[in-house]
C-alpha positions in Angstrom: 107.0 179.7 -74.0 104.8 177.8 -76.0 103.8 178.9 -79.3 100.2 178.0 -80.6 99.3 176.8 -84.0 97.5 179.9 -84.8 97.7 182.2 -88.0 98.1 185.0 -85.6 100.8 184.1 -82.8 100.1 183.5 -79.3 102.7 182.8 -77.1 102.7 181.8 -73.6 105.1 183.3 -71.6 105.8 182.3 -67.5 105.8 185.7 -65.3 104.1 187.7 -67.7 100.9 188.1 -69.7 100.5 185.9 -72.4 101.2 187.8 -76.1 98.8 187.4 -78.9 100.4 188.8 -82.5 97.2 189.9 -84.7 99.6 190.6 -88.0 97.1 189.4 -90.7 94.2 189.9 -92.6 91.1 189.5 -90.3 89.0 186.6 -91.6 89.8 183.1 -92.8 88.3 183.6 -96.4 90.1 184.7 -99.4 92.8 186.9 -98.0 96.6 187.2 -99.1 98.1 184.5 -96.1 95.0 182.8 -95.3 94.1 185.6 -92.7 93.3 185.2 -89.1 89.5 183.6 -88.3 87.2 184.3 -85.5 86.4 180.8 -85.1 90.0 179.5 -84.6 90.8 182.8 -82.7 88.1 182.4 -79.7 89.2 178.6 -79.4 92.5 179.1 -79.2 92.1 182.2 -76.9 90.2 179.6 -74.4 92.6 177.9 -73.6 94.9 181.3 -72.1 94.6 182.0 -68.7 95.5 185.3 -67.0 96.1 188.4 -68.5 96.9 189.1 -72.2 98.7 191.2 -74.7 97.2 191.9 -77.9 99.7 193.3 -80.4 97.7 194.6 -83.6 99.5 195.3 -87.0 96.4 195.0 -89.5 94.7 196.5 -92.5 91.5 194.9 -91.8 89.1 192.6 -93.3 86.0 190.6 -92.1 83.6 192.8 -90.3 81.8 190.3 -88.5 84.8 188.1 -87.8 86.7 191.1 -86.8 83.8 191.9 -84.1 83.7 188.3 -83.2 87.2 188.3 -81.9 86.9 191.7 -80.3 84.1 190.2 -78.5 86.1 187.2 -77.4 88.9 189.4 -76.2 86.3 191.7 -74.1 84.7 188.2 -72.5 88.4 187.2 -71.6 88.8 186.4 -67.9 91.8 188.5 -67.4 93.1 191.9 -68.1 93.5 192.6 -71.8 96.0 195.4 -73.1 95.9 196.1 -76.8 98.8 197.5 -78.3 98.7 198.8 -82.4 102.5 198.2 -83.6 102.1 199.8 -86.6 98.6 200.0 -88.0 95.0 199.0 -87.1 92.9 199.9 -90.1 89.1 199.2 -90.6 87.7 196.4 -88.7 91.4 195.9 -86.8 90.7 199.4 -85.0 87.6 197.9 -83.4 89.6 195.0 -82.6 92.1 197.4 -80.9 89.2 198.9 -79.0 88.9 195.5 -77.0 91.3 196.3 -74.7 90.9 197.9 -70.9 94.2 199.5 -71.9 94.9 200.5 -75.5 98.1 201.5 -76.5 99.7 203.2 -79.7 103.2 202.4 -80.6 105.3 205.6 -81.4 104.9 206.1 -85.3 101.7 203.7 -85.4 98.6 204.6 -86.7 94.5 203.9 -86.7 92.2 204.2 -89.6 88.2 204.2 -89.5 86.1 203.9 -92.5 82.4 203.2 -93.7 81.8 199.3 -94.3 81.6 198.2 -97.7 81.3 195.1 -100.0 80.2 194.0 -103.6 76.9 193.1 -104.8 75.4 191.4 -107.9 71.8 191.4 -108.6 68.4 193.6 -109.3 67.6 196.9 -108.2 66.3 195.4 -104.8 69.1 193.4 -104.1 71.0 196.7 -104.6 69.2 198.6 -102.2 69.0 195.8 -99.6 72.7 195.4 -99.9 73.0 199.5 -99.2 70.8 199.0 -96.4 72.8 196.6 -94.9 76.1 198.1 -95.3 74.6 201.4 -93.6 73.2 199.2 -90.5 77.0 197.5 -90.2 78.7 201.0 -90.2 76.2 202.5 -87.8 76.8 199.5 -85.4 80.5 200.2 -85.7 80.2 203.9 -85.0 78.0 203.3 -81.8 81.0 200.9 -80.9 83.8 204.0 -81.4 81.5 206.2 -79.6 81.0 204.2 -76.3 84.7 203.5 -76.1 86.1 206.7 -76.5 83.5 208.4 -74.4 82.9 211.1 -76.4 80.9 212.1 -79.6 78.0 210.4 -80.9 77.5 207.4 -83.0 76.5 210.4 -85.6 79.5 212.1 -85.2 81.6 209.0 -85.4 79.7 208.0 -88.4 80.8 211.0 -90.1 84.4 210.4 -89.8 84.3 206.8 -90.8 82.5 208.0 -94.3 85.3 210.7 -94.4 87.9 207.6 -93.9 89.8 209.1 -91.2 93.6 208.5 -90.4 94.9 209.1 -86.7 98.5 209.6 -85.8 99.4 207.6 -82.5 98.9 211.0 -80.8 95.6 211.9 -82.6 94.3 208.5 -81.5 94.7 209.3 -78.2 93.0 212.5 -78.3 90.1 210.9 -80.2 89.9 208.6 -77.1 90.5 205.8 -79.4 93.8 204.8 -77.3 94.5 205.5 -74.0 98.4 206.3 -74.2 101.5 206.1 -76.5 103.8 203.3 -75.4 107.5 202.5 -76.4 108.8 200.3 -79.2 108.8 201.2 -83.1 106.1 200.7 -85.4 106.0 198.5 -88.3 103.3 198.2 -91.1 101.8 194.4 -92.1 103.4 192.9 -95.0 101.9 193.7 -98.3 100.0 196.8 -97.4 99.4 199.0 -100.4 99.3 202.8 -99.4 97.5 203.0 -103.0 94.7 200.5 -101.8 92.9 203.6 -99.6 91.5 206.5 -100.9 91.6 209.4 -98.5 95.1 209.0 -96.8 96.1 213.0 -95.8 99.5 213.3 -97.8 101.3 214.1 -94.0 100.3 210.5 -92.9 101.1 208.7 -96.1 104.7 210.1 -95.8 104.3 208.7 -92.3 103.3 205.4 -93.6 106.1 205.3 -96.1 109.0 205.8 -93.8 107.9 202.6 -91.5 109.3 199.2 -91.6 107.4 196.5 -93.0 106.9 193.3 -91.5 107.7 190.0 -93.0 106.6 186.4 -92.3 109.1 184.5 -90.6 111.8 187.5 -90.1 112.6 190.7 -88.9 110.8 193.9 -90.3 112.4 195.4 -93.3 112.7 199.0 -94.3 110.8 200.0 -97.7 109.7 203.3 -99.1 106.4 202.0 -100.0 104.4 199.2 -98.9 104.0 195.7 -100.9 101.0 194.9 -103.3 97.6 194.3 -101.9 94.2 194.4 -103.4 91.3 196.8 -102.6 88.5 195.1 -100.2 85.9 193.9 -101.9 83.6 190.5 -101.6 80.3 190.0 -99.4 78.7 192.8 -97.2 80.7 194.0 -94.3 84.3 194.4 -95.3 86.1 196.5 -93.6 
């Protein structure tokens, strides 16, 4: 087994598909722990031959880097299976769509919402930012519609505006996943439920009951997530 020196872990395994763990914020910018950047990810992925299992446990990050990661996975020469181990929120849910087979671990969850960001400037600059965010969100809505095989970009955009959370079974029913797998769901370290504004009570209760991933160690049990700052920064955060 070889472990590649990537912020997300890539393991080449003999006799089976390579395993990639995306247990990070998406993007190599100002994220706790550094985040997973698309440029480095694509370069490392190019060295992997054959089938891959991509395990996702992320609250999201930079939209364009996330789309680039999803594109790299879709273009990979081999079968790609994506597995949501705990949480695929925001742009991480788009990465989860890159698998030819999409698996939700029992107890795992997925969240979709509109892109957002921060802007400073005059009226024209603020309107331009709003227009950009609208285009980014519409683009992602089209991706969900195409991958789910049901609904329209408009109907998916409405779900994004509402910040919609899915249990494993609901994700399969909605067409955002294909099957519920085995194993036990865990949350990414540092995840803060309070950073999200529209989590239904039943979903929040399930999130609080999940184990939390520690970097370099096994999951630990916690009644709540750790600390996590709300998303912000440039256009296209999700």
